[in-house]
C-alpha positions as CSV (number, residue, x, y, z in Angstrom):
1,X,0.2,-0.2,-0.1
2,X,2.0,2.9,-1.3
3,X,1.6,6.4,0.9
4,X,1.5,8.9,-2.2
5,X,-0.2,12.4,-2.0
6,X,-1.8,11.9,-5.7
7,X,-3.2,9.0,-5.6
8,X,-3.9,7.8,-2.0
9,X,-5.2,3.8,-1.8
10,X,-8.4,3.1,-0.3
11,X,-9.1,-0.4,0.6
12,X,-12.6,-1.3,1.6
13,X,-13.8,-4.8,3.1
14,X,-15.2,-6.3,6.0
15,X,-12.1,-5.8,8.7
16,X,-13.2,-2.1,7.9
17,X,-10.9,1.2,6.3
18,X,-6.9,1.7,6.0
19,X,-6.1,5.1,5.4
20,X,-2.6,5.4,4.4
21,X,-2.6,8.9,6.0
22,X,1.5,8.9,7.6
23,X,4.4,9.3,5.6
24,X,6.0,6.4,7.4
25,X,5.0,3.4,8.0
26,X,5.8,2.9,11.5
27,X,4.5,0.4,14.0
28,X,1.2,-1.3,15.5
29,X,-0.3,-1.0,19.2
30,X,-3.7,-2.1,20.3
31,X,-6.5,-1.6,22.7
32,X,-9.8,-2.6,24.1
33,X,-12.9,-0.5,24.2
34,X,-16.0,-1.3,25.0
35,X,-18.3,-2.4,22.3
36,X,-20.9,1.0,22.7
37,X,-18.5,3.0,22.4
38,X,-16.6,1.2,19.8
39,X,-17.6,3.1,16.5
40,X,-17.4,6.7,17.9
41,X,-14.1,5.8,19.3
42,X,-13.0,4.4,16.1
43,X,-14.5,7.3,13.8
44,X,-12.4,9.7,16.5
45,X,-8.8,8.0,16.0
46,X,-9.5,7.4,12.3
47,X,-9.8,11.2,12.0
48,X,-5.8,10.8,13.4
49,X,-4.3,7.8,12.5
50,X,-4.7,4.4,10.7
51,X,-7.2,2.6,12.5
52,X,-7.9,-1.4,11.9
53,X,-10.5,-3.2,13.0
54,X,-10.5,-7.4,12.4
55,X,-13.9,-9.0,11.6
56,X,-15.5,-11.8,9.9
57,X,-19.3,-12.5,8.0
58,X,-21.4,-14.4,9.7
59,X,-24.3,-15.7,8.3
60,X,-27.5,-15.9,9.2
61,X,-31.4,-17.1,8.2
62,X,-34.6,-14.7,9.4
63,X,-37.5,-15.3,7.3
64,X,-36.3,-18.0,4.7
65,X,-34.5,-15.4,3.4
66,X,-30.1,-15.9,4.0
67,X,-28.3,-12.4,5.0
68,X,-24.7,-11.7,5.9
69,X,-23.3,-9.6,8.7
70,X,-19.9,-8.4,9.7
71,X,-18.7,-8.1,13.5
72,X,-16.0,-7.8,15.1
73,X,-13.6,-11.1,15.7
74,X,-12.8,-10.0,19.0
75,X,-15.4,-7.1,20.3
76,X,-14.0,-4.2,21.0
77,X,-10.2,-5.0,19.8
78,X,-9.1,-2.0,17.5
79,X,-5.2,-1.6,16.4
80,X,-3.7,1.9,15.7
81,X,-0.3,2.4,13.8
82,X,1.8,6.1,15.4
83,X,4.1,6.4,18.0
84,X,2.8,4.9,21.1
85,X,3.2,7.9,23.4
86,X,1.8,9.9,20.7
87,X,-1.1,7.5,20.6
88,X,-1.2,6.9,24.5
89,X,-1.2,11.3,24.9
90,X,-3.8,11.5,22.3
91,X,-6.1,8.8,24.7
92,X,-5.9,10.0,28.0
93,X,-7.0,13.8,26.4
94,X,-10.2,12.8,24.9
95,X,-11.3,9.4,26.3
96,X,-10.7,8.6,29.9
97,X,-9.9,5.2,30.9
98,X,-9.0,4.4,27.4
99,X,-5.0,2.7,27.7
100,X,-2.8,1.2,24.8
101,X,-2.6,-2.7,25.6
102,X,0.7,-4.0,27.5
103,X,3.0,-6.7,26.8
104,X,2.3,-8.6,30.3
105,X,6.2,-10.6,29.7
106,X,8.0,-6.7,29.6
107,X,5.0,-3.9,30.8
108,X,5.6,-2.0,28.3
109,X,3.3,-0.8,25.6
110,X,2.6,-3.5,23.0
111,X,4.3,-3.0,19.8
112,X,3.5,-4.6,16.1
113,X,6.0,-4.5,13.7
114,X,4.3,-3.2,10.1
115,X,6.5,-5.8,8.5
116,X,4.4,-8.1,10.7
117,X,0.5,-6.3,10.3
118,X,0.8,-5.7,6.8
119,X,0.4,-9.5,5.3
120,X,-1.7,-9.5,9.1
121,X,-4.7,-7.5,7.4
122,X,-3.9,-8.4,3.9
123,X,-4.8,-12.2,4.9
124,X,-7.5,-10.6,6.8
125,X,-9.1,-8.9,3.6
126,X,-8.6,-11.7,1.5
127,X,-10.2,-14.8,4.1
128,X,-10.7,-13.6,7.5
129,X,-12.2,-17.3,8.7
130,X,-8.1,-18.0,8.0
131,X,-7.4,-16.3,11.2
132,X,-8.2,-17.9,14.6
133,X,-7.7,-16.1,18.0
134,X,-5.8,-18.2,20.5
135,X,-6.6,-18.8,24.7
136,X,-3.3,-19.5,25.6
137,X,-0.3,-17.6,24.7
138,X,2.2,-18.9,22.1
139,X,5.0,-20.7,24.3
140,X,2.1,-23.0,25.3
141,X,2.5,-24.5,21.9
142,X,6.7,-24.8,21.6
143,X,6.7,-27.8,23.0
144,X,6.8,-31.0,20.5
145,X,5.8,-28.9,17.8
146,X,8.1,-27.5,14.9
147,X,9.4,-24.0,14.4
148,X,9.2,-22.6,11.2
149,X,9.5,-19.5,8.8
150,X,7.4,-19.1,5.9
151,X,9.2,-17.9,2.9
152,X,6.5,-18.0,0.1
153,X,2.9,-15.9,-0.8
154,X,1.0,-13.0,1.6
155,X,3.2,-14.5,5.1
156,X,6.3,-14.4,3.8
157,X,8.8,-13.6,6.8
158,X,6.5,-14.5,9.3
159,X,8.0,-17.6,12.2
160,X,5.8,-19.3,15.0
161,X,4.9,-23.3,15.3
162,X,3.2,-25.7,12.8
163,X,0.1,-27.6,13.8
164,X,-2.7,-29.3,13.5
165,X,-5.7,-27.5,14.1
166,X,-8.9,-29.8,13.5
167,X,-6.9,-31.3,10.8
168,X,-5.5,-28.2,9.0
169,X,-1.8,-27.2,9.2
170,X,-1.7,-23.9,11.2
171,X,0.7,-21.5,11.6
172,X,0.9,-20.4,15.8
173,X,2.5,-17.0,15.7
174,X,2.2,-13.9,17.8
175,X,1.3,-10.8,16.9
176,X,1.6,-8.2,19.8
177,X,1.8,-10.5,22.2
178,X,-1.6,-12.1,20.9
179,X,-1.7,-15.6,19.7
180,X,-3.0,-16.3,16.5
181,X,-3.7,-19.3,14.2
182,X,-3.9,-19.1,10.7
183,X,-5.2,-21.9,9.1
184,X,-5.1,-23.3,5.4
185,X,-1.4,-22.8,5.1
186,X,-0.2,-26.0,3.2
187,X,0.3,-23.9,-0.3
188,X,3.3,-22.2,1.5
189,X,6.8,-22.3,1.3
190,X,8.2,-23.7,5.0
191,X,12.1,-23.5,6.2
192,X,12.8,-25.9,9.3
193,X,14.7,-23.8,10.9
194,X,15.5,-26.3,13.9
195,X,16.4,-28.9,11.3
196,X,18.2,-26.2,8.7
197,X,20.6,-25.2,11.4
198,X,21.1,-28.7,12.7
199,X,22.7,-28.8,9.1
200,X,25.1,-26.2,8.9
201,X,26.1,-27.2,12.1
202,X,27.4,-30.9,10.5
203,X,28.7,-28.6,7.5
204,X,30.8,-26.6,10.0
205,X,31.5,-29.8,12.6
206,X,29.8,-27.3,14.9
207,X,30.2,-29.7,18.1
208,X,33.7,-30.3,18.2
209,X,34.9,-26.8,19.3
210,X,36.6,-26.3,22.3
211,X,35.5,-23.5,23.9
212,X,37.1,-22.1,26.7
213,X,34.7,-22.2,29.8
214,X,32.1,-24.8,30.7
215,X,29.0,-24.3,30.0
216,X,25.9,-24.9,31.4
217,X,22.5,-26.9,30.6
218,X,20.9,-23.9,29.1
219,X,24.0,-22.4,27.8
220,X,24.4,-25.2,25.8
221,X,21.3,-25.6,24.7
222,X,21.1,-21.8,23.0
223,X,24.5,-22.7,22.0
224,X,22.8,-25.3,19.7
225,X,21.1,-21.8,17.8
226,X,24.8,-21.1,16.4
227,X,26.5,-22.1,13.5
228,X,28.9,-19.7,11.6
229,X,26.6,-18.1,9.3
230,X,27.7,-17.3,5.2
231,X,25.1,-15.8,3.7
232,X,21.3,-13.6,4.9
233,X,19.4,-16.9,5.5
234,X,22.3,-18.3,7.9
235,X,21.8,-14.9,10.1
236,X,18.0,-15.2,9.8
237,X,18.1,-19.0,10.8
238,X,19.8,-18.1,13.8
239,X,17.7,-15.4,15.0
240,X,14.6,-17.7,14.3
241,X,16.3,-20.2,17.0
242,X,17.6,-17.5,19.4
243,X,13.9,-16.1,19.6
244,X,11.7,-19.0,21.1
245,X,14.1,-18.2,23.9
246,X,13.2,-14.9,24.3
247,X,10.2,-15.8,25.0
248,X,10.8,-18.3,27.3
249,X,13.2,-15.6,29.4
250,X,9.9,-14.0,29.3
251,X,8.1,-16.1,31.1
252,X,10.8,-17.1,34.1
253,X,10.3,-13.0,34.2
254,X,6.5,-14.0,34.5
255,X,7.2,-15.9,37.9
256,X,9.6,-14.4,38.3
257,X,12.5,-16.8,38.0
258,X,15.0,-13.8,37.0
259,X,18.3,-15.5,37.7
260,X,17.2,-17.9,34.7
261,X,15.2,-15.0,33.3
262,X,19.3,-13.2,33.6
263,X,21.4,-16.1,32.1
264,X,19.8,-16.2,28.6
265,X,20.0,-12.9,27.9
266,X,23.3,-12.7,29.1
267,X,24.5,-15.3,27.3
268,X,22.6,-15.2,24.0
269,X,23.9,-11.4,23.8
270,X,27.7,-13.0,24.4
271,X,27.2,-15.7,22.1
272,X,25.9,-13.0,19.3
273,X,29.1,-10.5,20.3
274,X,31.4,-12.9,19.7
275,X,30.8,-14.8,17.2
276,X,29.3,-11.9,14.8
277,X,32.3,-9.0,15.9
278,X,34.0,-10.4,13.3
279,X,30.8,-10.3,10.3
280,X,28.9,-7.9,11.5
281,X,29.6,-5.3,8.7
282,X,30.4,-7.8,5.9
283,X,28.1,-7.0,2.4
284,X,28.4,-10.6,2.3
285,X,25.7,-11.6,4.1
286,X,23.6,-8.4,3.8
287,X,21.1,-7.4,6.9
288,X,21.2,-7.9,10.7
289,X,17.7,-6.6,11.1
290,X,16.2,-9.6,12.3
291,X,19.6,-10.6,14.7
292,X,19.4,-6.7,16.0
293,X,16.1,-7.1,16.8
294,X,16.3,-10.7,19.4
295,X,19.0,-8.8,21.1
296,X,17.3,-5.6,21.2
297,X,14.5,-7.6,23.0
298,X,17.7,-9.5,24.8
299,X,18.2,-6.2,26.2
300,X,14.7,-5.0,27.4
301,X,14.3,-7.9,29.4
302,X,18.1,-7.6,30.9
303,X,16.7,-4.1,31.8
304,X,13.2,-5.8,33.3
305,X,14.7,-8.4,35.6
306,X,16.8,-5.4,37.1
307,X,14.1,-3.4,37.5
308,X,12.0,-5.7,39.2
309,X,10.7,-5.3,42.7
310,X,12.2,-8.8,43.7
311,X,15.6,-8.7,41.9
312,X,18.7,-8.6,44.1
313,X,21.3,-7.2,45.2
314,X,23.5,-9.2,43.7
315,X,21.6,-10.3,41.1
316,X,21.3,-6.4,39.9
317,X,25.2,-5.8,40.2
318,X,25.9,-9.1,38.3
319,X,24.3,-7.9,36.0
320,X,25.1,-4.7,35.5
321,X,28.5,-6.1,35.3
322,X,28.1,-8.3,33.0
323,X,26.5,-5.5,30.7
324,X,29.5,-3.5,31.0
325,X,32.2,-6.0,29.9
326,X,30.1,-7.0,26.3
327,X,29.2,-3.4,25.4
328,X,32.5,-3.1,25.6
329,X,34.1,-5.9,23.5
330,X,30.8,-5.7,21.1
331,X,29.8,-2.0,20.6
332,X,27.6,-3.3,17.8
333,X,24.9,-4.4,19.6
334,X,22.3,-3.1,20.7
335,X,22.1,-2.7,24.5
336,X,20.4,0.0,26.6
337,X,23.2,1.3,29.1
């Protein structure tokens, strides 16, 4: 959807309208509005922001006639594009008691990259019934299921777990902390991230590498996500594998296992720095944006642990010392200082 002043495109459909008013494609946030106020709030928000409401068509029979009715899939769920602080300030000034939803694992406003939101909206417009909102968090579906990345179709680039639901092969993924199942993905091409990494490690005889220190069981498992990258696909595969550890670290914060969360985040940053510092600017590999995003998430996890009211002084001091050491040795990592 191009944003040009001469020819602005309006997408009409059962999901509502999306207006390309902003000059740049910024990220998205969302909030829940009381069902009696959805229409009024949405109309006012559309005057300033891009707004999206996922709807589905229901067929009803009345007096021998069948008619269709469109309704929001989740009552009151409204997606808004823009800077979180700007949107929240607008809500505070115009709607008392309305707040953007926070990510429960970080305590900060849940943010959805536009690169994720665009295929989600496009799929909703083409076939809203392919999308189902799931009752559990994404990590619930991790055990026993394959982590994959879609490489073709409108969902290309999305990552999640391949799960069969009612004989339908679905991709279970997370959009801003909301778990969704996208059905009928059998026509898309998949990459099995775990299998790809195992093959690349075997090719490079990664298991034979000698380390200076002995790893803990958790660190040994994280280490299995790494190999020496040769191209863009290698970087994407490593980042995809590490993302599952970001999810586990956030789960540890939710259950107040702060030391476990810190161990994951610190070792992840240490390994990325150690393995990528010599090739970070290599034009042969290309973009590192997926890996940069994972490292930024690990940095956020450490910040959340340090600021947690149950974090011990020893743990806080240890994290701060390790962060200082990592930033000095690997200044290219996106770490909050």
